[in-house]
C-alpha positions as CSV (number, residue, x, y, z in Angstrom):
1,H,95.5,48.3,-9.7
2,S,92.5,48.4,-7.4
3,P,89.2,46.6,-8.1
4,I,87.1,48.1,-10.8
5,H,83.4,47.9,-11.6
6,L,81.5,48.4,-14.8
7,N,77.8,49.5,-14.7
8,R,75.7,48.5,-17.7
9,P,72.6,50.2,-19.0
10,A,69.3,48.8,-17.9
11,S,68.3,48.1,-21.5
12,M,70.7,45.2,-21.7
13,A,68.4,42.3,-21.2
14,R,70.6,39.7,-19.6
15,S,74.2,39.3,-18.3
16,N,76.6,38.6,-21.1
17,P,80.0,37.1,-20.1
18,G,81.3,37.5,-23.6
19,L,80.7,41.3,-23.6
20,L,82.0,41.5,-20.1
21,L,85.2,39.8,-21.1
22,G,85.6,42.0,-24.2
23,L,85.3,45.1,-22.0
24,L,87.9,43.6,-19.7
25,L,90.3,42.9,-22.5
26,L,89.8,46.4,-23.9
27,R,90.8,47.8,-20.5
28,L,93.8,45.5,-20.3
29,N,95.0,46.6,-23.8
30,W,94.9,50.2,-22.5
31,C,96.8,49.2,-19.4
32,L,99.4,47.4,-21.5
33,G,99.9,50.5,-23.6
34,V,100.3,52.7,-20.6
35,D,102.3,50.5,-18.3
36,G,104.2,48.6,-20.9
37,G,104.1,45.3,-19.1
38,G,102.2,42.2,-18.3
39,A,102.1,39.3,-15.9
40,E,105.4,37.9,-17.0
41,E,107.2,41.3,-17.1
42,G,105.9,42.4,-13.7
43,G,104.3,45.5,-15.2
44,G,101.6,45.5,-12.6
45,V,98.7,45.0,-14.9
46,F,97.3,41.9,-13.2
47,P,95.3,40.9,-11.3
48,V,92.0,42.5,-12.4
49,V,88.4,41.9,-11.2
50,V,85.4,43.1,-13.1
51,S,81.8,42.7,-12.1
52,T,78.4,43.7,-13.5
53,W,76.4,46.2,-11.4
54,P,77.6,47.9,-8.3
55,F,78.0,44.7,-6.3
56,R,81.1,46.0,-4.5
57,E,81.2,43.4,-1.8
58,A,81.4,40.7,-4.4
59,V,84.3,42.5,-6.2
60,R,86.1,42.9,-2.8
61,A,85.6,39.2,-2.0
62,A,87.1,38.2,-5.4
63,W,89.9,40.8,-5.0
64,D,90.8,39.5,-1.6
65,V,91.4,36.0,-3.1
66,V,93.2,37.0,-6.3
67,K,95.5,39.6,-4.9
68,T,97.4,37.0,-2.9
69,G,98.7,35.3,-6.1
70,G,100.0,31.7,-6.3
71,A,97.8,28.6,-6.0
72,G,95.7,30.3,-3.4
73,G,94.8,33.2,-5.6
74,S,93.6,31.6,-8.8
75,A,91.1,33.3,-11.1
76,V,88.7,30.4,-10.7
77,D,88.8,30.7,-6.9
78,A,88.3,34.4,-7.1
79,V,85.2,34.1,-9.3
80,V,83.7,31.6,-6.9
81,A,84.4,33.9,-3.9
82,G,82.9,36.9,-5.7
83,C,79.8,35.2,-6.9
84,S,79.4,33.4,-3.5
85,A,79.4,36.7,-1.8
86,C,76.6,37.9,-3.9
87,E,74.7,34.7,-3.2
88,E,75.1,35.2,0.5
89,L,74.1,38.9,0.3
90,R,71.2,38.1,-2.1
91,C,72.4,41.0,-4.4
92,D,69.4,43.0,-5.5
93,G,67.2,39.9,-5.0
94,T,68.4,38.5,-8.4
95,V,71.3,36.4,-7.0
96,G,71.1,33.5,-4.5
97,P,68.2,32.2,-2.4
98,G,65.2,34.2,-1.3
99,G,64.4,36.0,-4.6
100,S,62.8,35.7,-8.0
101,P,60.1,33.0,-7.3
102,D,58.9,31.0,-10.3
103,E,55.2,30.8,-11.1
104,D,54.9,28.0,-8.5
105,G,56.4,30.3,-5.8
106,E,59.7,28.4,-5.6
107,T,63.2,30.0,-5.9
108,T,65.6,27.9,-8.0
109,L,69.2,28.8,-8.9
110,D,71.4,28.8,-12.0
111,A,75.2,29.3,-12.2
112,L,78.1,28.8,-14.6
113,I,81.8,29.0,-14.4
114,M,84.5,28.8,-17.1
115,N,88.2,28.3,-16.6
116,G,90.1,30.1,-19.4
117,K,93.4,28.1,-18.6
118,T,91.9,24.7,-19.2
119,M,88.8,25.7,-21.2
120,E,86.6,23.7,-18.8
121,I,83.0,24.7,-18.1
122,G,80.6,23.7,-15.3
123,A,77.0,24.8,-14.8
124,V,73.8,24.1,-12.9
125,A,70.3,25.2,-13.8
126,A,66.9,25.2,-12.1
127,M,68.7,23.7,-9.1
128,R,66.5,23.3,-6.0
129,Y,67.3,23.1,-2.3
130,V,71.0,24.1,-2.5
131,K,72.0,27.7,-2.0
132,D,75.6,27.5,-3.2
133,A,75.0,27.7,-6.9
134,I,78.5,28.8,-8.1
135,M,80.2,26.2,-5.9
136,A,78.0,23.6,-7.4
137,A,78.9,24.7,-10.9
138,K,82.6,24.5,-10.0
139,L,82.1,21.0,-8.7
140,V,80.5,20.1,-12.1
141,M,83.5,21.5,-13.9
142,E,86.1,19.9,-11.8
143,H,84.6,16.5,-11.0
144,T,82.5,15.5,-14.0
145,G,82.9,15.1,-17.8
146,H,79.7,17.1,-18.2
147,T,79.0,20.8,-18.7
148,L,75.5,21.2,-17.2
149,L,73.4,19.5,-14.6
150,V,69.8,20.5,-14.0
151,G,66.9,20.4,-11.5
152,E,66.7,17.9,-8.7
153,K,69.6,15.8,-10.2
154,A,71.8,18.9,-9.9
155,T,70.6,19.1,-6.3
156,S,71.5,15.5,-5.6
157,F,74.9,15.9,-7.2
158,A,75.7,19.0,-5.2
159,I,74.7,17.5,-1.9
160,S,76.6,14.3,-2.6
161,M,79.7,16.4,-3.2
162,G,79.5,18.0,0.2
163,L,77.4,21.1,-0.2
164,A,74.7,21.9,2.4
165,G,71.2,20.9,1.7
166,P,68.3,20.3,1.3
167,T,67.5,23.9,2.2
168,N,64.4,26.0,1.6
169,L,65.5,28.7,-1.0
170,S,62.3,30.8,-0.5
171,S,62.1,33.8,1.8
172,P,59.2,35.8,3.3
173,E,59.8,38.4,0.6
174,S,59.7,36.0,-2.3
175,I,56.6,34.3,-1.0
176,E,54.9,37.7,-0.5
177,K,55.9,38.7,-4.1
178,W,54.4,35.5,-5.5
179,S,51.2,35.8,-3.4
180,N,50.6,39.4,-4.8
181,W,51.3,38.1,-8.3
182,R,48.7,35.3,-7.9
183,Q,46.2,37.9,-6.6
184,N,46.8,39.8,-9.9
185,N,45.7,36.8,-11.9
186,C,49.3,35.7,-12.5
187,Q,50.1,38.7,-14.6
188,P,52.5,39.4,-16.1
189,N,53.9,36.0,-17.1
190,F,56.0,34.2,-19.7
191,W,53.2,32.3,-21.4
192,K,52.1,33.1,-25.0
193,N,49.6,31.8,-27.5
194,V,47.7,30.1,-24.7
195,A,44.3,30.3,-23.0
196,P,43.3,31.6,-20.6
197,A,45.5,34.6,-21.5
198,G,44.6,36.8,-18.5
199,N,44.4,34.4,-15.7
200,C,46.4,31.7,-13.9
201,G,46.6,28.3,-15.5
202,P,46.4,25.5,-16.2
203,Y,46.9,26.7,-19.8
204,H,46.3,25.1,-23.1
205,P,47.7,26.1,-26.5
206,I,45.6,28.1,-29.0
207,N,46.1,27.7,-32.7
208,I,47.6,30.7,-34.5
209,P,48.1,31.4,-38.2
210,K,51.5,30.3,-39.5
211,D,52.1,33.7,-41.0
212,P,51.1,36.2,-38.3
213,V,52.5,39.2,-40.2
214,K,49.9,38.7,-42.9
215,S,47.0,37.8,-40.7
216,A,44.8,39.9,-38.5
217,V,42.3,37.3,-37.3
218,W,43.6,36.3,-33.9
219,E,44.1,38.0,-30.6
220,N,47.1,37.5,-28.4
221,Q,46.8,38.7,-24.8
222,G,44.4,41.5,-25.8
223,I,46.2,42.8,-28.8
224,T,45.1,41.9,-32.3
225,C,47.5,41.2,-35.2
226,Q,46.0,44.2,-37.0
227,E,46.9,46.4,-34.1
228,W,50.4,44.9,-34.1
229,L,50.7,45.7,-37.9
230,E,49.7,49.3,-37.2
231,N,52.4,49.7,-34.6
232,D,55.1,52.0,-35.7
233,N,57.8,49.5,-34.7
234,L,57.1,46.0,-36.2
235,L,59.8,44.6,-34.0
236,E,57.9,45.6,-30.9
237,P,56.8,42.4,-29.0
238,T,53.0,41.8,-28.8
239,N,53.4,41.1,-25.0
240,S,54.7,44.3,-23.6
241,H,54.5,43.3,-19.9
242,F,58.3,43.0,-19.7
243,N,59.3,46.0,-21.8
244,S,60.3,47.9,-18.7
245,V,63.4,46.4,-17.2
246,N,65.9,47.6,-14.6
247,R,68.7,46.2,-12.5
248,H,66.2,45.2,-9.8
249,N,64.0,42.9,-11.9
250,H,66.0,41.3,-14.6
251,D,69.7,40.9,-14.1
252,T,72.3,39.1,-12.0
253,I,76.0,39.0,-11.4
254,S,78.6,38.2,-14.0
255,M,82.2,38.4,-13.1
256,A,85.5,38.1,-15.0
257,V,88.9,37.8,-13.3
258,I,92.5,37.7,-14.5
259,D,94.9,36.5,-11.8
260,K,98.6,37.4,-11.3
261,M,99.6,34.6,-13.7
262,G,97.4,36.0,-16.4
263,H,94.9,33.2,-16.3
264,V,91.2,34.1,-17.0
265,A,88.1,32.8,-15.4
266,V,84.5,34.0,-15.7
267,G,81.3,33.1,-13.9
268,T,77.7,34.1,-13.3
269,S,75.1,33.2,-10.7
270,T,71.4,34.0,-10.7
271,N,68.0,33.0,-9.3
272,G,66.5,33.7,-12.8
273,A,63.6,35.7,-14.0
274,T,60.7,36.5,-11.6
275,F,57.6,34.3,-12.2
276,K,59.4,32.2,-14.8
277,I,57.9,28.9,-15.9
278,P,59.4,26.2,-13.7
279,G,62.4,24.6,-15.3
280,R,63.8,27.7,-16.9
């Protein structure tokens, strides 16, 4: 089988490795029914590489690893190769350095990898100054008893384990995006129930009624509770700044691989949501 790729609708808010793996297994069930074989029987079903979005270079990088088989073609290594390719290419500005500045203008990285053979997991979050996020997650999985390292401590760990750094993860594009956002009074953002609602911080919390559905006395970012109650869809969020999402402003890469031995690995790498509160 050649590499395959699944596009997802833009309405799906974040990458979902569980859904991705489910789609992968559905395809494999179909293949088993058609081909009548598996890894052990030499039916040609494996290996398989699946990635979110049309990140074809990432799929090719993973495929180049996993097609060789043996110890050099493990599912884990293929996931790392595929996600690393997207980090290097800065896929859609949502993966790797140079994209998605937080509200302080800094780009930080998150990544996770899971080894289906051993059930081990490794992850880093809000990692600063190290560009190789998926590699750092793999180091957490293979060399610690932890699942997740965060922030500057994740940075220190990654550098101590041999990854390059410290490195500036911002780019001229990310700084320009952040500067334009600041000129627009830091709108839209991820704050709620704070003042000032329409400007840059520092923010302070405002008190709101405990039962907002029954109350119409406060305003939240320019929309009153009464207006919210009059909305045709009571599930509609009061902050509609982020209602419009597409593959260029909200998502990232998730990848699932089954190698020639039938072992599964999955991973994801991202620079997070644009203008997120630092620490996300």
